[in-house]
C-alpha positions as CSV (number, residue, x, y, z in Angstrom):
1,M,-95.3,-22.3,-30.7
2,T,-96.6,-25.9,-30.9
3,A,-97.7,-27.9,-27.9
4,V,-100.1,-30.5,-26.8
5,N,-102.6,-30.4,-23.8
6,S,-100.7,-30.1,-20.6
7,P,-102.4,-31.1,-17.3
8,R,-99.4,-29.4,-15.7
9,D,-100.7,-25.8,-16.3
10,L,-101.3,-24.0,-13.1
11,Q,-103.4,-21.1,-11.8
12,L,-102.8,-19.0,-8.7
13,S,-105.8,-19.1,-6.5
14,D,-107.2,-16.2,-4.4
15,D,-105.5,-17.7,-1.3
16,G,-102.1,-17.8,-3.1
17,K,-102.0,-21.5,-3.8
18,W,-101.1,-23.0,-7.2
19,E,-104.0,-25.3,-8.5
20,P,-104.2,-27.3,-11.7
21,Y,-105.4,-25.4,-14.8
22,D,-105.9,-26.6,-18.4
23,V,-104.9,-23.7,-20.7
24,S,-106.5,-25.5,-23.7
25,G,-109.8,-26.1,-21.9
26,G,-109.7,-29.7,-22.7
27,A,-109.6,-29.2,-26.5
28,S,-107.9,-32.2,-28.0
29,D,-107.1,-30.6,-31.4
30,V,-104.7,-27.8,-30.2
31,T,-101.7,-27.9,-32.5
32,D,-100.6,-24.2,-32.2
33,V,-101.0,-22.7,-28.8
34,G,-100.6,-19.2,-29.9
35,D,-103.4,-19.5,-32.4
36,Y,-105.6,-21.3,-29.9
37,L,-104.9,-18.6,-27.1
38,E,-105.8,-15.8,-29.6
39,S,-109.0,-17.7,-30.5
40,Q,-109.9,-17.7,-26.8
41,G,-109.5,-14.0,-26.4
42,W,-105.8,-14.0,-25.2
43,S,-103.4,-11.5,-26.8
44,P,-99.6,-11.3,-26.4
45,Y,-98.9,-8.9,-23.6
46,L,-95.2,-8.7,-22.6
47,R,-92.0,-10.6,-23.3
48,L,-88.9,-10.6,-21.1
49,G,-85.9,-11.9,-23.0
50,A,-84.6,-11.3,-26.4
51,G,-86.8,-13.7,-28.4
52,E,-86.3,-16.9,-30.3
53,W,-82.5,-17.1,-30.0
54,A,-82.3,-16.3,-26.3
55,S,-81.7,-19.0,-23.7
56,L,-84.5,-17.9,-21.4
57,N,-87.7,-15.8,-22.2
58,L,-90.9,-15.1,-20.2
59,L,-93.9,-14.8,-22.5
60,T,-97.1,-13.3,-21.2
61,W,-100.6,-13.2,-22.5
62,Q,-103.6,-11.1,-21.3
63,R,-107.3,-11.1,-21.8
64,D,-110.3,-9.5,-20.2
65,Q,-112.6,-12.0,-18.4
66,D,-115.8,-10.9,-16.5
67,G,-114.5,-7.3,-16.5
68,R,-111.1,-8.1,-15.1
69,S,-107.8,-8.8,-16.7
70,E,-106.1,-12.1,-16.3
71,Y,-102.7,-13.2,-17.5
72,L,-100.8,-16.3,-18.6
73,I,-97.1,-16.7,-18.3
74,A,-94.8,-19.2,-19.9
75,V,-91.2,-19.7,-19.5
76,S,-89.3,-20.7,-22.7
77,N,-85.9,-21.3,-24.2
78,Q,-84.8,-22.1,-27.6
79,D,-86.2,-25.6,-27.5
80,Q,-89.3,-25.7,-25.3
81,T,-91.9,-23.9,-23.4
82,S,-93.0,-24.6,-19.8
83,E,-96.6,-25.2,-18.7
84,Y,-98.6,-22.1,-18.5
85,L,-99.2,-20.2,-15.2
86,R,-102.5,-18.3,-15.0
87,V,-102.8,-15.3,-12.6
88,G,-105.8,-13.2,-12.0
89,S,-104.3,-9.8,-11.6
90,L,-101.6,-7.4,-12.8
91,P,-100.0,-7.2,-9.3
92,A,-99.6,-11.1,-9.3
93,L,-98.1,-10.9,-12.8
94,M,-95.7,-8.3,-11.8
95,D,-94.6,-10.2,-8.7
96,L,-93.8,-13.3,-10.8
97,L,-92.0,-11.3,-13.4
98,A,-90.0,-9.5,-10.8
99,R,-89.0,-12.9,-9.4
100,W,-87.9,-14.2,-12.8
101,A,-86.3,-11.0,-14.2
102,P,-82.8,-11.6,-12.6
103,A,-82.6,-15.0,-14.2
104,V,-83.7,-13.6,-17.6
105,Q,-81.1,-10.8,-17.3
106,A,-78.4,-13.2,-16.3
107,A,-79.3,-15.5,-19.2
108,S,-79.3,-12.6,-21.6
109,I,-75.7,-11.5,-20.5
110,A,-74.5,-15.1,-20.7
111,D,-76.0,-15.3,-24.3
112,V,-74.0,-12.2,-25.3
113,V,-70.8,-13.5,-23.7
114,Q,-71.2,-16.9,-25.3
115,D,-71.9,-15.2,-28.7
116,L,-68.6,-13.1,-28.3
117,H,-66.7,-16.4,-27.9
118,E,-68.3,-18.1,-31.0
119,P,-65.6,-18.7,-33.6
120,L,-68.1,-18.3,-36.5
121,I,-69.8,-15.0,-37.4
122,E,-73.5,-15.8,-37.7
123,H,-75.9,-13.9,-39.9
124,E,-77.9,-11.7,-37.5
125,G,-76.3,-13.0,-34.3
126,I,-76.5,-10.7,-31.2
127,V,-72.9,-9.4,-31.6
128,E,-73.3,-8.8,-35.3
129,T,-76.6,-7.0,-34.7
130,I,-75.0,-4.8,-32.0
131,A,-72.1,-4.0,-34.4
132,A,-74.5,-3.2,-37.2
133,R,-76.5,-0.9,-35.0
134,A,-73.4,0.9,-33.8
135,V,-72.2,1.4,-37.3
136,W,-75.6,2.7,-38.4
137,G,-75.8,5.0,-35.3
138,V,-72.3,6.4,-36.0
139,Q,-73.2,7.0,-39.7
140,D,-76.5,8.6,-38.7
141,R,-75.0,10.8,-35.9
142,L,-71.6,11.6,-37.5
143,P,-72.6,14.7,-39.4
144,R,-74.3,16.2,-36.2
145,L,-71.3,15.2,-34.1
146,R,-68.9,16.9,-36.6
147,R,-71.0,20.1,-36.6
148,Y,-71.0,20.0,-32.8
149,R,-67.2,19.6,-32.7
150,Q,-66.6,22.4,-35.2
151,T,-68.9,24.7,-33.2
152,W,-67.1,23.7,-30.0
153,D,-63.6,24.1,-31.5
154,A,-64.6,27.6,-32.9
155,A,-66.0,28.8,-29.6
156,E,-62.8,27.5,-27.8
157,A,-60.6,29.4,-30.4
158,E,-62.6,32.5,-29.9
159,A,-62.3,32.2,-26.2
160,R,-58.5,31.8,-26.4
161,A,-58.3,34.9,-28.8
162,T,-60.3,36.9,-26.4
163,R,-58.1,35.9,-23.4
164,Q,-55.1,36.0,-25.8
165,E,-53.9,32.7,-24.7
166,P,-51.3,31.0,-26.8
167,L,-52.5,27.9,-28.9
168,A,-51.3,24.6,-27.7
169,S,-49.3,24.3,-30.9
170,D,-47.3,27.5,-30.1
């Protein structure tokens, strides 16, 4: 994540107004924002969205400041990251995430639909990843499912024999 200083960063004041905030604290040599934030005590907190390939992500950072947690939020896509938004409480963070979550969900669904229509099969694309997980899951669960089915069929045959019902093939 590379960026330059942005005077467009904002913070939410106690009275609910957005005010200018400089996430880099005026440092002129910030080349990797993630490294810089970690050096300032911030740690990755939460991500909404599916990562680098997704068309919309919300990235959040958290740090303890004067005995209280504070949070940064950035909206990103495959090409760029927005200015940072700083909020001073978990409820404020949750409120912003709740407002953005429908857009992230819609973008994620649109990404899957678009990937389904792609003519090329891409290595580790979303559709390929889902298919690979499904195959792995089936292979992993198949022996258990077969045992369950055999137990169920045996119980069903025993119940028919007890009731002396004719088999469907009779």
